[in-house]
N, C-alpha and C positions, 0 to 999 in steps of 0.2 A: 504494500500500500504506500510505503514511503516513496518508492520509485515513481509512482504516478504523480504524487504531490511535487516531487523535486524535478521532474522532467522539464517542465516549462522554466523553472528557475535556473536549472543547469544550462539550458540553451541561452538564456539571457546573460548569465554570469560568465559564460565561456568567452564572451566578447570583451569583457573587462580586462584591464592589465593585471598580470599575475604579480603577486608579492615576490620579493627576492627569496631565494631558497633559505637563507639564514633566518629570515623573519618567519617563514612558514614553519621551519624546524622548531623555532622558539615557541610559536603558538601551539604546535602539536605537543611539545614537551610540558607546557604549563596548563594545557586544556584540562587534563584530569583533575588537577589541584584546584583550578578555578571552578570547575563543575562541583567538586566536593564542597568547597567553601561557600559558594553562592547557593548551592542546594541546601546546606545546613541553615544558612541565613534565611532563605525563603521559607523553610519549614518553621523556623522560630518566629518570623514575622507573621506567617500565616496562622500559626497557633495563637499568638498573642492577639492578632486582629480578630480572629474568629471568636475567641473568648470575650474580647471587649465588645464586639458587635452583638454577640449573643446576650450579654448582660443588658445592653442598651436597647435591644430590639423591642421590648414591650413599651418603653418610653417613646420610641420612634413611631410605633403603631398608633399610640394615643395622640401624638403631635401631628399625625398626618404624613410622616416621612417613612411610612412602612415600606414603600417600594425601594427607597434608597437603602434601607436596612437589609432587605432581601438581596439586592444586587451586591451589597457589601459582603454579605455572608457567602454568596456564590463566588465572588471574586477571591475571597479568602480561601475557599475550598480549592479553587483552581490554582492558587498560589501554593497551597500545600502539595497538591499533586505535582505541580511543576518542580518543586523542591525535591520531592521523592524521586522523580525521574532523573534529576541531575545527580543525586547521590547514587542511585542505582547505576548510572552511566559511568561512574568513576572506575570500577575495575575493567570494564570493556575499553575505556579510553586509554588506560594504562597499558593494556595488551594490544592496543591499536586494532581492535575488532570493529567491524562496521556497525555492530549493534550499538556501540557507544556513540558513534557519529549519528546514527538514526535517533537515538534517545535525545541527543542535543538538539536535533532538528525539531522533534516534537515538543521539547521544552520551549523552544523559540516560538512555535505555533501557540502553545498555551499562554505564553507571555502576552501575545496579542489578544487572545480570547479574554484573558483576565482584564486587560485594559478596556476592551469593549464592554465588559460587564460592569465596569466602574462608572459608566455613563458620563465620562469626562472627555469632551472632544479633544482638548489639548493633550490629554494622556493617551488617547487612541492614536492621534497623529504622531506623537513622540514614540509610541510603541511600534508603530508600523515603520517609521524611519529607522528606529533601532533594530528592528527585525531584518530590514533590508541590508543594513550594515553588518549585522550579525551573520546573516546568511552568506555575505561575501567572504567573511573569514571562514565560515564552515565550508564553503565551496573550495577555498584555497587548501583546506586541510583534507578534503575528501579522498584524495589519491593515497594518503598515508594509511588508510583504514581498509583492511581486507576482510 
């Protein structure tokens, strides 16, 4: 399924200039650790936000902001899933297995989904731009993963 999603992106990104080999090697070497660190941070933020929003949701419903509380809870759940995916990707990325690359791709997709659920236009635009840049780096790393 990942191949179907990445096919169009691969064709677009193939036309962009490649990073120097040294830069790509560096990114591939630190990617597992960045995935682990940001995965743990996403889990921590997702858990704390989920707990905070769950406590405030009755007050939000009374004040008429119930829809925002629900989208906040959904966004927190997606953030938790995204963090778990990044942590799970760590061993595959260390072993340079394509499974790790695929997991990073889906984490990037979930990042955009989380922003869309937040109902913040600026956040969505920022997330889409960040995902496009993130996919450029993922595309540069793709050949290292078998």
